[in-house]
N, CA, C and O atoms as a GROMACS GRO file, in nm:
protein
  624
    1UNK      N    1  10.726   7.206   9.592
    1UNK     CA    2  10.772   7.078   9.636
    1UNK      C    3  10.751   6.972   9.530
    1UNK      O    4  10.834   6.884   9.511
    2UNK      N    5  10.640   6.982   9.462
    2UNK     CA    6  10.611   6.881   9.361
    2UNK      C    7  10.714   6.885   9.250
    2UNK      O    8  10.752   6.781   9.197
    3UNK      N    9  10.757   7.000   9.215
    3UNK     CA   10  10.851   7.013   9.106
    3UNK      C   11  10.985   6.948   9.136
    3UNK      O   12  11.040   6.882   9.048
    4UNK      N   13  11.039   6.962   9.251
    4UNK     CA   14  11.168   6.904   9.287
    4UNK      C   15  11.159   6.752   9.294
    4UNK      O   16  11.255   6.685   9.257
    5UNK      N   17  11.048   6.698   9.339
    5UNK     CA   18  11.037   6.552   9.345
    5UNK      C   19  11.027   6.492   9.205
    5UNK      O   20  11.075   6.381   9.183
    6UNK      N   21  10.964   6.564   9.110
    6UNK     CA   22  10.958   6.516   8.973
    6UNK      C   23  11.095   6.520   8.908
    6UNK      O   24  11.131   6.431   8.830
    7UNK      N   25  11.170   6.621   8.938
    7UNK     CA   26  11.302   6.634   8.880
    7UNK      C   27  11.394   6.521   8.928
    7UNK      O   28  11.472   6.469   8.848
    8UNK      N   29  11.388   6.484   9.051
    8UNK     CA   30  11.469   6.375   9.105
    8UNK      C   31  11.430   6.242   9.040
    8UNK      O   32  11.517   6.161   9.009
    9UNK      N   33  11.305   6.220   9.020
    9UNK     CA   34  11.258   6.095   8.961
    9UNK      C   35  11.304   6.083   8.817
    9UNK      O   36  11.335   5.973   8.771
   10UNK      N   37  11.309   6.192   8.744
   10UNK     CA   38  11.349   6.186   8.604
   10UNK      C   39  11.500   6.170   8.589
   10UNK      O   40  11.544   6.126   8.483
   11UNK      N   41  11.581   6.204   8.689
   11UNK     CA   42  11.726   6.192   8.680
   11UNK      C   43  11.776   6.055   8.722
   11UNK      O   44  11.892   6.023   8.696
   12UNK      N   45  11.696   5.974   8.785
   12UNK     CA   46  11.742   5.842   8.828
   12UNK      C   47  11.738   5.745   8.710
   12UNK      O   48  11.660   5.763   8.617
   13UNK      N   49  11.826   5.638   8.714
   13UNK     CA   50  11.831   5.540   8.605
   13UNK      C   51  11.953   5.561   8.518
   13UNK      O   52  12.036   5.647   8.547
   14UNK      N   53  11.965   5.483   8.412
   14UNK     CA   54  12.080   5.488   8.320
   14UNK      C   55  12.041   5.558   8.192
   14UNK      O   56  11.928   5.548   8.144
   15UNK      N   57  12.136   5.629   8.138
   15UNK     CA   58  12.111   5.694   8.010
   15UNK      C   59  12.135   5.593   7.898
   15UNK      O   60  12.192   5.487   7.921
   16UNK      N   61  12.092   5.627   7.779
   16UNK     CA   62  12.108   5.540   7.663
   16UNK      C   63  12.255   5.515   7.631
   16UNK      O   64  12.292   5.405   7.589
   17UNK      N   65  12.339   5.615   7.651
   17UNK     CA   66  12.484   5.602   7.625
   17UNK      C   67  12.546   5.502   7.723
   17UNK      O   68  12.628   5.420   7.683
   18UNK      N   69  12.507   5.508   7.849
   18UNK     CA   70  12.561   5.416   7.949
   18UNK      C   71  12.520   5.272   7.919
   18UNK      O   72  12.601   5.180   7.931
   19UNK      N   73  12.396   5.251   7.880
   19UNK     CA   74  12.349   5.116   7.846
   19UNK      C   75  12.422   5.063   7.724
   19UNK      O   76  12.463   4.947   7.722
   20UNK      N   77  12.439   5.147   7.623
   20UNK     CA   78  12.509   5.104   7.501
   20UNK      C   79  12.654   5.069   7.532
   20UNK      O   80  12.706   4.971   7.478
   21UNK      N   81  12.719   5.146   7.616
   21UNK     CA   82  12.857   5.117   7.655
   21UNK      C   83  12.866   4.986   7.733
   21UNK      O   84  12.959   4.909   7.710
   22UNK      N   85  12.775   4.959   7.822
   22UNK     CA   86  12.774   4.835   7.899
   22UNK      C   87  12.753   4.715   7.807
   22UNK      O   88  12.818   4.612   7.825
   23UNK      N   89  12.662   4.726   7.711
   23UNK     CA   90  12.636   4.618   7.616
   23UNK      C   91  12.760   4.594   7.529
   23UNK      O   92  12.793   4.479   7.500
   24UNK      N   93  12.829   4.700   7.489
   24UNK     CA   94  12.950   4.686   7.407
   24UNK      C   95  13.061   4.615   7.484
   24UNK      O   96  13.129   4.529   7.429
   25UNK      N   97  13.079   4.649   7.609
   25UNK     CA   98  13.181   4.583   7.692
   25UNK      C   99  13.146   4.435   7.712
   25UNK      O  100  13.234   4.350   7.702
   26UNK      N  101  13.020   4.405   7.739
   26UNK     CA  102  12.978   4.266   7.756
   26UNK      C  103  12.996   4.187   7.626
   26UNK      O  104  13.039   4.072   7.630
   27UNK      N  105  12.964   4.247   7.513
   27UNK     CA  106  12.981   4.179   7.383
   27UNK      C  107  13.127   4.152   7.355
   27UNK      O  108  13.161   4.044   7.305
   28UNK      N  109  13.214   4.245   7.386
   28UNK     CA  110  13.358   4.226   7.367
   28UNK      C  111  13.410   4.111   7.454
   28UNK      O  112  13.491   4.030   7.408
   29UNK      N  113  13.364   4.103   7.577
   29UNK     CA  114  13.406   3.994   7.666
   29UNK      C  115  13.357   3.858   7.614
   29UNK      O  116  13.432   3.761   7.617
   30UNK      N  117  13.235   3.852   7.566
   30UNK     CA  118  13.180   3.726   7.514
   30UNK      C  119  13.253   3.683   7.387
   30UNK      O  120  13.284   3.565   7.370
   31UNK      N  121  13.282   3.777   7.299
   31UNK     CA  122  13.354   3.744   7.175
   31UNK      C  123  13.495   3.693   7.208
   31UNK      O  124  13.542   3.598   7.144
   32UNK      N  125  13.560   3.753   7.304
   32UNK     CA  126  13.694   3.707   7.346
   32UNK      C  127  13.688   3.565   7.400
   32UNK      O  128  13.772   3.483   7.366
   33UNK      N  129  13.590   3.536   7.484
   33UNK     CA  130  13.576   3.402   7.540
   33UNK      C  131  13.542   3.299   7.433
   33UNK      O  132  13.592   3.187   7.437
   34UNK      N  133  13.459   3.336   7.337
   34UNK     CA  134  13.427   3.243   7.228
   34UNK      C  135  13.548   3.216   7.140
   34UNK      O  136  13.560   3.107   7.083
   35UNK      N  137  13.638   3.312   7.128
   35UNK     CA  138  13.761   3.292   7.052
   35UNK      C  139  13.854   3.193   7.119
   35UNK      O  140  13.932   3.126   7.051
   36UNK      N  141  13.848   3.183   7.250
   36UNK     CA  142  13.932   3.089   7.324
   36UNK      C  143  13.874   2.948   7.328
   36UNK      O  144  13.945   2.854   7.363
   37UNK      N  145  13.749   2.931   7.294
   37UNK     CA  146  13.683   2.801   7.302
   37UNK      C  147  13.750   2.693   7.217
   37UNK      O  148  13.772   2.584   7.269
   38UNK      N  149  13.783   2.716   7.090
   38UNK     CA  150  13.849   2.610   7.012
   38UNK      C  151  13.984   2.568   7.071
   38UNK      O  152  14.019   2.450   7.070
   39UNK      N  153  14.061   2.665   7.122
   39UNK     CA  154  14.189   2.631   7.184
   39UNK      C  155  14.168   2.546   7.309
   39UNK      O  156  14.244   2.452   7.333
   40UNK      N  157  14.068   2.578   7.386
   40UNK     CA  158  14.038   2.500   7.506
   40UNK      C  159  13.996   2.359   7.472
   40UNK      O  160  14.034   2.264   7.540
   41UNK      N  161  13.916   2.343   7.367
   41UNK     CA  162  13.873   2.210   7.326
   41UNK      C  163  13.991   2.128   7.274
   41UNK      O  164  14.002   2.009   7.302
   42UNK      N  165  14.079   2.191   7.198
   42UNK     CA  166  14.199   2.122   7.147
   42UNK      C  167  14.290   2.080   7.263
   42UNK      O  168  14.344   1.970   7.262
   43UNK      N  169  14.307   2.167   7.360
   43UNK     CA  170  14.389   2.133   7.476
   43UNK      C  171  14.326   2.019   7.555
   43UNK      O  172  14.398   1.931   7.604
   44UNK      N  173  14.196   2.018   7.567
   44UNK     CA  174  14.126   1.910   7.637
   44UNK      C  175  14.144   1.778   7.564
   44UNK      O  176  14.166   1.675   7.627
   45UNK      N  177  14.136   1.780   7.430
   45UNK     CA  178  14.155   1.659   7.351
   45UNK      C  179  14.297   1.606   7.366
   45UNK      O  180  14.318   1.486   7.384
   46UNK      N  181  14.396   1.696   7.358
   46UNK     CA  182  14.535   1.653   7.373
   46UNK      C  183  14.563   1.598   7.512
   46UNK      O  184  14.637   1.500   7.526
   47UNK      N  185  14.505   1.659   7.613
   47UNK     CA  186  14.524   1.611   7.750
   47UNK      C  187  14.465   1.473   7.768
   47UNK      O  188  14.526   1.387   7.832
   48UNK      N  189  14.346   1.450   7.713
   48UNK     CA  190  14.284   1.318   7.722
   48UNK      C  191  14.369   1.213   7.650
   48UNK      O  192  14.385   1.102   7.700
   49UNK      N  193  14.423   1.247   7.534
   49UNK     CA  194  14.509   1.155   7.460
   49UNK      C  195  14.637   1.126   7.538
   49UNK      O  196  14.680   1.010   7.544
   50UNK      N  197  14.697   1.227   7.595
   50UNK     CA  198  14.818   1.208   7.674
   50UNK      C  199  14.790   1.122   7.797
   50UNK      O  200  14.872   1.038   7.834
   51UNK      N  201  14.677   1.143   7.860
   51UNK     CA  202  14.638   1.064   7.976
   51UNK      C  203  14.620   0.917   7.940
   51UNK      O  204  14.665   0.829   8.014
   52UNK      N  205  14.554   0.890   7.829
   52UNK     CA  206  14.533   0.752   7.786
   52UNK      C  207  14.665   0.688   7.745
   52UNK      O  208  14.691   0.572   7.779
   53UNK      N  209  14.750   0.762   7.672
   53UNK     CA  210  14.881   0.709   7.635
   53UNK      C  211  14.963   0.675   7.759
   53UNK      O  212  15.031   0.572   7.763
   54UNK      N  213  14.958   0.760   7.860
   54UNK     CA  214  15.030   0.735   7.985
   54UNK      C  215  14.980   0.609   8.054
   54UNK      O  216  15.059   0.531   8.106
   55UNK      N  217  14.851   0.590   8.054
   55UNK     CA  218  14.792   0.470   8.114
   55UNK      C  219  14.837   0.344   8.039
   55UNK      O  220  14.871   0.243   8.101
   56UNK      N  221  14.837   0.350   7.906
   56UNK     CA  222  14.880   0.236   7.825
   56UNK      C  223  15.028   0.206   7.851
   56UNK      O  224  15.066   0.091   7.871
   57UNK      N  225  15.112   0.309   7.850
   57UNK     CA  226  15.255   0.290   7.876
   57UNK      C  227  15.279   0.232   8.013
   57UNK      O  228  15.362   0.143   8.030
   58UNK      N  229  15.208   0.282   8.111
   58UNK     CA  230  15.224   0.232   8.247
   58UNK      C  231  15.191   0.083   8.256
   58UNK      O  232  15.262   0.008   8.322
   59UNK      N  233  15.084   0.040   8.190
   59UNK     CA  234  15.047  -0.101   8.191
   59UNK      C  235  15.154  -0.187   8.124
   59UNK      O  236  15.193  -0.290   8.178
   60UNK      N  237  15.200  -0.144   8.007
   60UNK     CA  238  15.300  -0.221   7.934
   60UNK      C  239  15.429  -0.233   8.014
   60UNK      O  240  15.483  -0.342   8.029
   61UNK      N  241  15.477  -0.122   8.065
   61UNK     CA  242  15.604  -0.122   8.140
   61UNK      C  243  15.590  -0.200   8.269
   61UNK      O  244  15.681  -0.274   8.306
   62UNK      N  245  15.478  -0.186   8.339
   62UNK     CA  246  15.456  -0.262   8.462
   62UNK      C  247  15.458  -0.412   8.434
   62UNK      O  248  15.517  -0.489   8.509
   63UNK      N  249  15.391  -0.454   8.324
   63UNK     CA  250  15.390  -0.596   8.289
   63UNK      C  251  15.530  -0.646   8.256
   63UNK      O  252  15.568  -0.756   8.296
   64UNK      N  253  15.607  -0.567   8.183
   64UNK     CA  254  15.744  -0.606   8.148
   64UNK      C  255  15.834  -0.614   8.271
   64UNK      O  256  15.915  -0.705   8.284
   65UNK      N  257  15.821  -0.518   8.360
   65UNK     CA  258  15.904  -0.518   8.479
   65UNK      C  259  15.867  -0.628   8.578
   65UNK      O  260  15.950  -0.668   8.660
   66UNK      N  261  15.745  -0.678   8.571
   66UNK     CA  262  15.704  -0.787   8.659
   66UNK      C  263  15.736  -0.926   8.602
   66UNK      O  264  15.721  -1.026   8.671
   67UNK      N  265  15.780  -0.931   8.475
   67UNK     CA  266  15.815  -1.059   8.415
   67UNK      C  267  15.952  -1.106   8.466
   67UNK      O  268  16.034  -1.026   8.511
   68UNK      N  269  15.975  -1.236   8.457
   68UNK     CA  270  16.108  -1.289   8.484
   68UNK      C  271  16.202  -1.238   8.376
   68UNK      O  272  16.160  -1.221   8.262
   69UNK      N  273  16.327  -1.214   8.411
   69UNK     CA  274  16.422  -1.162   8.314
   69UNK      C  275  16.436  -1.254   8.194
   69UNK      O  276  16.450  -1.208   8.081
   70UNK      N  277  16.432  -1.382   8.217
   70UNK     CA  278  16.448  -1.479   8.108
   70UNK      C  279  16.326  -1.483   8.016
   70UNK      O  280  16.337  -1.530   7.903
   71UNK      N  281  16.211  -1.436   8.062
   71UNK     CA  282  16.089  -1.437   7.981
   71UNK      C  283  16.073  -1.312   7.894
   71UNK      O  284  15.989  -1.309   7.805
   72UNK      N  285  16.153  -1.209   7.920
   72UNK     CA  286  16.144  -1.086   7.841
   72UNK      C  287  16.208  -1.112   7.706
   72UNK      O  288  16.324  -1.154   7.700
   73UNK      N  289  16.135  -1.086   7.597
   73UNK     CA  290  16.194  -1.109   7.464
   73UNK      C  291  16.313  -1.016   7.439
   73UNK      O  292  16.315  -0.902   7.486
   74UNK      N  293  16.412  -1.064   7.366
   74UNK     CA  294  16.527  -0.982   7.331
   74UNK      C  295  16.522  -0.936   7.186
   74UNK      O  296  16.604  -0.856   7.144
   75UNK      N  297  16.425  -0.986   7.111
   75UNK     CA  298  16.408  -0.941   6.973
   75UNK      C  299  16.261  -0.962   6.935
   75UNK      O  300  16.187  -1.033   7.002
   76UNK      N  301  16.223  -0.897   6.825
   76UNK     CA  302  16.087  -0.912   6.776
   76UNK      C  303  15.997  -0.796   6.814
   76UNK      O  304  16.036  -0.702   6.883
   77UNK      N  305  15.873  -0.806   6.765
   77UNK     CA  306  15.772  -0.702   6.784
   77UNK      C  307  15.643  -0.767   6.830
   77UNK      O  308  15.604  -0.872   6.779
   78UNK      N  309  15.576  -0.705   6.926
   78UNK     CA  310  15.449  -0.753   6.978
   78UNK      C  311  15.347  -0.640   6.970
   78UNK      O  312  15.380  -0.525   7.000
   79UNK      N  313  15.225  -0.671   6.929
   79UNK     CA  314  15.118  -0.571   6.927
   79UNK      C  315  15.019  -0.598   7.038
   79UNK      O  316  14.988  -0.713   7.069
   80UNK      N  317  14.969  -0.491   7.097
   80UNK     CA  318  14.863  -0.499   7.199
   80UNK      C  319  14.757  -0.396   7.162
   80UNK      O  320  14.785  -0.298   7.093
   81UNK      N  321  14.636  -0.420   7.209
   81UNK     CA  322  14.522  -0.336   7.169
   81UNK      C  323  14.452  -0.286   7.295
   81UNK      O  324  14.442  -0.357   7.395
   82UNK      N  325  14.402  -0.162   7.286
   82UNK     CA  326  14.343  -0.097   7.403
   82UNK      C  327  14.215  -0.023   7.366
   82UNK      O  328  14.199   0.023   7.254
   83UNK      N  329  14.125  -0.014   7.464
   83UNK     CA  330  13.999   0.060   7.445
   83UNK      C  331  14.025   0.209   7.464
   83UNK      O  332  14.137   0.250   7.493
   84UNK      N  333  13.921   0.290   7.449
   84UNK     CA  334  13.934   0.435   7.465
   84UNK      C  335  13.962   0.474   7.610
   84UNK      O  336  14.003   0.587   7.637
   85UNK      N  337  13.940   0.382   7.703
   85UNK     CA  338  13.970   0.407   7.843
   85UNK      C  339  14.111   0.360   7.881
   85UNK      O  340  14.153   0.376   7.996
   86UNK      N  341  14.184   0.303   7.786
   86UNK     CA  342  14.319   0.254   7.812
   86UNK      C  343  14.322   0.113   7.868
   86UNK      O  344  14.424   0.071   7.923
   87UNK      N  345  14.213   0.039   7.855
   87UNK     CA  346  14.208  -0.099   7.904
   87UNK      C  347  14.242  -0.194   7.791
   87UNK      O  348  14.196  -0.176   7.678
   88UNK      N  349  14.322  -0.297   7.820
   88UNK     CA  350  14.364  -0.390   7.717
   88UNK      C  351  14.246  -0.474   7.669
   88UNK      O  352  14.166  -0.522   7.750
   89UNK      N  353  14.236  -0.491   7.537
   89UNK     CA  354  14.132  -0.572   7.475
   89UNK      C  355  14.199  -0.666   7.375
   89UNK      O  356  14.318  -0.653   7.346
   90UNK      N  357  14.122  -0.760   7.322
   90UNK     CA  358  14.176  -0.855   7.225
   90UNK      C  359  14.177  -0.793   7.086
   90UNK      O  360  14.112  -0.690   7.062
   91UNK      N  361  14.250  -0.856   6.994
   91UNK     CA  362  14.263  -0.801   6.859
   91UNK      C  363  14.134  -0.809   6.778
   91UNK      O  364  14.119  -0.739   6.678
   92UNK      N  365  14.040  -0.893   6.820
   92UNK     CA  366  13.913  -0.904   6.748
   92UNK      C  367  13.800  -0.826   6.815
   92UNK      O  368  13.683  -0.840   6.778
   93UNK      N  369  13.833  -0.743   6.912
   93UNK     CA  370  13.733  -0.664   6.984
   93UNK      C  371  13.683  -0.547   6.901
   93UNK      O  372  13.757  -0.493   6.818
   94UNK      N  373  13.559  -0.509   6.922
   94UNK     CA  374  13.501  -0.392   6.855
   94UNK      C  375  13.538  -0.262   6.928
   94UNK      O  376  13.512  -0.153   6.877
   95UNK      N  377  13.599  -0.273   7.047
   95UNK     CA  378  13.630  -0.156   7.130
   95UNK      C  379  13.772  -0.104   7.110
   95UNK      O  380  13.816  -0.019   7.187
   96UNK      N  381  13.843  -0.150   7.010
   96UNK     CA  382  13.981  -0.106   6.990
   96UNK      C  383  13.982   0.043   6.954
   96UNK      O  384  13.916   0.087   6.860
   97UNK      N  385  14.059   0.120   7.031
   97UNK     CA  386  14.079   0.262   7.002
   97UNK      C  387  14.226   0.296   6.990
   97UNK      O  388  14.262   0.397   6.929
   98UNK      N  389  14.312   0.212   7.047
   98UNK     CA  390  14.456   0.235   7.044
   98UNK      C  391  14.526   0.104   7.012
   98UNK      O  392  14.486  -0.003   7.057
   99UNK      N  393  14.631   0.116   6.931
   99UNK     CA  394  14.716   0.001   6.899
   99UNK      C  395  14.855   0.035   6.950
   99UNK      O  396  14.908   0.143   6.922
  100UNK      N  397  14.915  -0.059   7.025
  100UNK     CA  398  15.051  -0.038   7.076
  100UNK      C  399  15.142  -0.145   7.018
  100UNK      O  400  15.108  -0.263   7.016
  101UNK      N  401  15.257  -0.102   6.972
  101UNK     CA  402  15.358  -0.193   6.920
  101UNK      C  403  15.477  -0.189   7.016
  101UNK      O  404  15.530  -0.082   7.045
  102UNK      N  405  15.517  -0.305   7.066
  102UNK     CA  406  15.630  -0.316   7.158
  102UNK      C  407  15.745  -0.379   7.080
  102UNK      O  408  15.737  -0.494   7.038
  103UNK      N  409  15.851  -0.303   7.062
  103UNK     CA  410  15.964  -0.344   6.978
  103UNK      C  411  16.084  -0.372   7.068
  103UNK      O  412  16.133  -0.283   7.137
  104UNK      N  413  16.132  -0.496   7.064
  104UNK     CA  414  16.247  -0.537   7.144
  104UNK      C  415  16.374  -0.546   7.060
  104UNK      O  416  16.477  -0.593   7.110
  105UNK      N  417  16.370  -0.504   6.934
  105UNK     CA  418  16.481  -0.530   6.842
  105UNK      C  419  16.602  -0.437   6.860
  105UNK      O  420  16.711  -0.471   6.814
  106UNK      N  421  16.587  -0.323   6.925
  106UNK     CA  422  16.701  -0.232   6.945
  106UNK      C  423  16.784  -0.279   7.064
  106UNK      O  424  16.730  -0.306   7.172
  107UNK      N  425  16.913  -0.287   7.044
  107UNK     CA  426  17.002  -0.330   7.151
  107UNK      C  427  17.031  -0.215   7.246
  107UNK      O  428  17.037  -0.099   7.206
  108UNK      N  429  17.048  -0.248   7.373
  108UNK     CA  430  17.079  -0.147   7.473
  108UNK      C  431  17.227  -0.156   7.508
  108UNK      O  432  17.277  -0.262   7.546
  109UNK      N  433  17.296  -0.045   7.495
  109UNK     CA  434  17.437  -0.038   7.533
  109UNK      C  435  17.458   0.087   7.616
  109UNK      O  436  17.387   0.186   7.603
  110UNK      N  437  17.558   0.078   7.700
  110UNK     CA  438  17.595   0.195   7.780
  110UNK      C  439  17.700   0.275   7.706
  110UNK      O  440  17.775   0.220   7.625
  111UNK      N  441  17.709   0.404   7.731
  111UNK     CA  442  17.813   0.484   7.666
  111UNK      C  443  17.952   0.430   7.700
  111UNK      O  444  17.978   0.392   7.814
  112UNK      N  445  18.038   0.427   7.602
  112UNK     CA  446  18.176   0.380   7.613
  112UNK      C  447  18.187   0.230   7.640
  112UNK      O  448  18.296   0.180   7.666
  113UNK      N  449  18.074   0.158   7.636
  113UNK     CA  450  18.080   0.012   7.655
  113UNK      C  451  18.100  -0.052   7.518
  113UNK      O  452  18.040  -0.010   7.419
  114UNK      N  453  18.184  -0.151   7.513
  114UNK     CA  454  18.213  -0.217   7.385
  114UNK      C  455  18.118  -0.331   7.355
  114UNK      O  456  18.104  -0.371   7.240
  115UNK      N  457  18.053  -0.384   7.455
  115UNK     CA  458  17.961  -0.496   7.435
  115UNK      C  459  17.824  -0.460   7.489
  115UNK      O  460  17.806  -0.363   7.563
  116UNK      N  461  17.729  -0.541   7.449
  116UNK     CA  462  17.593  -0.520   7.499
  116UNK      C  463  17.586  -0.566   7.644
  116UNK      O  464  17.646  -0.667   7.682
  117UNK      N  465  17.513  -0.491   7.723
  117UNK     CA  466  17.495  -0.527   7.862
  117UNK      C  467  17.398  -0.644   7.873
  117UNK      O  468  17.289  -0.638   7.816
  118UNK      N  469  17.433  -0.752   7.945
  118UNK     CA  470  17.343  -0.869   7.953
  118UNK      C  471  17.217  -0.843   8.035
  118UNK      O  472  17.118  -0.914   8.017
  119UNK      N  473  17.218  -0.746   8.123
  119UNK     CA  474  17.103  -0.722   8.209
  119UNK      C  475  17.039  -0.586   8.182
  119UNK      O  476  16.988  -0.520   8.272
  120UNK      N  477  17.044  -0.545   8.055
  120UNK     CA  478  16.984  -0.419   8.014
  120UNK      C  479  16.915  -0.440   7.879
  120UNK      O  480  16.980  -0.481   7.782
  121UNK      N  481  16.787  -0.412   7.872
  121UNK     CA  482  16.709  -0.425   7.748
  121UNK      C  483  16.645  -0.291   7.714
  121UNK      O  484  16.595  -0.221   7.802
  122UNK      N  485  16.645  -0.256   7.585
  122UNK     CA  486  16.576  -0.136   7.537
  122UNK      C  487  16.443  -0.180   7.477
  122UNK      O  488  16.436  -0.275   7.400
  123UNK      N  489  16.340  -0.109   7.514
  123UNK     CA  490  16.206  -0.135   7.461
  123UNK      C  491  16.156  -0.006   7.397
  123UNK      O  492  16.157   0.100   7.460
  124UNK      N  493  16.112  -0.016   7.272
  124UNK     CA  494  16.052   0.099   7.204
  124UNK      C  495  15.904   0.070   7.192
  124UNK      O  496  15.863  -0.032   7.135
  125UNK      N  497  15.824   0.160   7.244
  125UNK     CA  498  15.678   0.143   7.245
  125UNK      C  499  15.618   0.251   7.156
  125UNK      O  500  15.641   0.370   7.176
  126UNK      N  501  15.540   0.207   7.059
  126UNK     CA  502  15.470   0.299   6.969
  126UNK      C  503  15.321   0.286   6.996
  126UNK      O  504  15.268   0.175   7.000
  127UNK      N  505  15.254   0.398   7.014
  127UNK     CA  506  15.111   0.397   7.044
  127UNK      C  507  15.039   0.481   6.938
  127UNK      O  508  15.071   0.599   6.919
  128UNK      N  509  14.942   0.418   6.870
  128UNK     CA  510  14.865   0.485   6.766
  128UNK      C  511  14.719   0.493   6.806
  128UNK      O  512  14.665   0.400   6.866
  129UNK      N  513  14.655   0.604   6.774
  129UNK     CA  514  14.512   0.617   6.793
  129UNK      C  515  14.445   0.563   6.668
  129UNK      O  516  14.427   0.634   6.569
  130UNK      N  517  14.410   0.435   6.672
  130UNK     CA  518  14.353   0.369   6.556
  130UNK      C  519  14.262   0.256   6.603
  130UNK      O  520  14.292   0.187   6.700
  131UNK      N  521  14.152   0.238   6.533
  131UNK     CA  522  14.061   0.129   6.566
  131UNK      C  523  14.089   0.006   6.481
  131UNK      O  524  14.018  -0.095   6.493
  132UNK      N  525  14.190   0.012   6.396
  132UNK     CA  526  14.224  -0.100   6.308
  132UNK      C  527  14.330  -0.188   6.374
  132UNK      O  528  14.439  -0.139   6.405
  133UNK      N  529  14.301  -0.317   6.394
  133UNK     CA  530  14.402  -0.406   6.452
  133UNK      C  531  14.518  -0.433   6.356
  133UNK      O  532  14.620  -0.488   6.397
  134UNK      N  533  14.503  -0.396   6.230
  134UNK     CA  534  14.609  -0.417   6.131
  134UNK      C  535  14.687  -0.288   6.103
  134UNK      O  536  14.751  -0.276   5.999
  135UNK      N  537  14.682  -0.192   6.194
  135UNK     CA  538  14.753  -0.066   6.176
  135UNK      C  539  14.901  -0.096   6.157
  135UNK      O  540  14.959  -0.175   6.231
  136UNK      N  541  14.963  -0.032   6.056
  136UNK     CA  542  15.105  -0.052   6.026
  136UNK      C  543  15.185   0.069   6.074
  136UNK      O  544  15.161   0.182   6.032
  137UNK      N  545  15.279   0.043   6.163
  137UNK     CA  546  15.369   0.147   6.209
  137UNK      C  547  15.482   0.158   6.108
  137UNK      O  548  15.541   0.057   6.069
  138UNK      N  549  15.512   0.278   6.065
  138UNK     CA  550  15.620   0.298   5.967
  138UNK      C  551  15.645   0.444   5.943
  138UNK      O  552  15.582   0.531   6.003
  139UNK      N  553  15.738   0.472   5.853
  139UNK     CA  554  15.776   0.611   5.826
  139UNK      C  555  15.672   0.684   5.742
  139UNK      O  556  15.667   0.807   5.745
  140UNK      N  557  15.590   0.612   5.667
  140UNK     CA  558  15.491   0.678   5.582
  140UNK      C  559  15.375   0.738   5.661
  140UNK      O  560  15.307   0.828   5.611
  141UNK      N  561  15.350   0.691   5.782
  141UNK     CA  562  15.242   0.747   5.865
  141UNK      C  563  15.296   0.786   6.002
  141UNK      O  564  15.226   0.769   6.102
  142UNK      N  565  15.417   0.838   6.010
  142UNK     CA  566  15.484   0.871   6.134
  142UNK      C  567  15.407   0.972   6.220
  142UNK      O  568  15.419   0.970   6.342
  143UNK      N  569  15.331   1.059   6.160
  143UNK     CA  570  15.260   1.162   6.235
  143UNK      C  571  15.138   1.108   6.309
  143UNK      O  572  15.079   1.179   6.390
  144UNK      N  573  15.099   0.984   6.284
  144UNK     CA  574  14.977   0.932   6.344
  144UNK      C  575  15.002   0.846   6.467
  144UNK      O  576  14.909   0.785   6.518
  145UNK      N  577  15.125   0.840   6.516
  145UNK     CA  578  15.150   0.767   6.639
  145UNK      C  579  15.264   0.831   6.718
  145UNK      O  580  15.341   0.911   6.666
  146UNK      N  581  15.272   0.793   6.847
  146UNK     CA  582  15.375   0.846   6.936
  146UNK      C  583  15.475   0.735   6.968
  146UNK      O  584  15.438   0.618   6.974
  147UNK      N  585  15.600   0.773   6.988
  147UNK     CA  586  15.706   0.676   7.015
  147UNK      C  587  15.765   0.706   7.153
  147UNK      O  588  15.794   0.821   7.186
  148UNK      N  589  15.783   0.600   7.232
  148UNK     CA  590  15.839   0.611   7.367
  148UNK      C  591  15.949   0.507   7.383
  148UNK      O  592  15.935   0.394   7.334
  149UNK      N  593  16.057   0.543   7.450
  149UNK     CA  594  16.168   0.452   7.478
  149UNK      C  595  16.171   0.421   7.626
  149UNK      O  596  16.141   0.506   7.710
  150UNK      N  597  16.208   0.296   7.657
  150UNK     CA  598  16.219   0.257   7.797
  150UNK      C  599  16.333   0.157   7.811
  150UNK      O  600  16.352   0.071   7.725
  151UNK      N  601  16.409   0.168   7.917
  151UNK     CA  602  16.514   0.073   7.946
  151UNK      C  603  16.471  -0.017   8.059
  151UNK      O  604  16.425   0.030   8.163
  152UNK      N  605  16.486  -0.147   8.040
  152UNK     CA  606  16.458  -0.245   8.144
  152UNK      C  607  16.593  -0.293   8.197
  152UNK      O  608  16.681  -0.330   8.119
  153UNK      N  609  16.609  -0.294   8.328
  153UNK     CA  610  16.735  -0.339   8.387
  153UNK      C  611  16.705  -0.442   8.496
  153UNK      O  612  16.611  -0.428   8.574
  154UNK      N  613  16.787  -0.544   8.499
  154UNK     CA  614  16.773  -0.646   8.604
  154UNK      C  615  16.839  -0.590   8.729
  154UNK      O  616  16.956  -0.551   8.726
  155UNK      N  617  16.764  -0.588   8.837
  155UNK     CA  618  16.818  -0.532   8.960
  155UNK      C  619  16.842  -0.637   9.067
  155UNK      O  620  16.908  -0.610   9.167
  156UNK      N  621  16.789  -0.757   9.048
  156UNK     CA  622  16.810  -0.862   9.149
  156UNK      C  623  16.860  -0.986   9.084
  156UNK      O  624  16.884  -1.086   9.152
   0.00000   0.00000   0.00000
């Protein structure tokens, strides 16, 4: 009887091959997950930037749509400054993280229309991730900002 009970006790547990195989599978899974980490961080950064840009655009467009039609500029460029949370700040603030340029100089026309529509304005909004209030929007640094178009129409 003693012999059979000793034999059962020695057969229980994992062999060295099984442990090595389990460690190899776990290491492969961890290496795969670590390889995805930089992509996840980049996606998170892009999502945060897109979210902040959306907030800035929403504020600008909401302010323009709430203005009287006669108060909306028909030409020229205006700059606005925003914090990292998308809140508007002054040009001399230390919290500037985004610079937005609102360009009213492009005329809005409808297809096949020969004249400009009197109650339709095109607004081009450029948003740059920059802490400099003197950021220059132009073709030489085109990759450092995003461009958005919006049409304003008088409805009443």
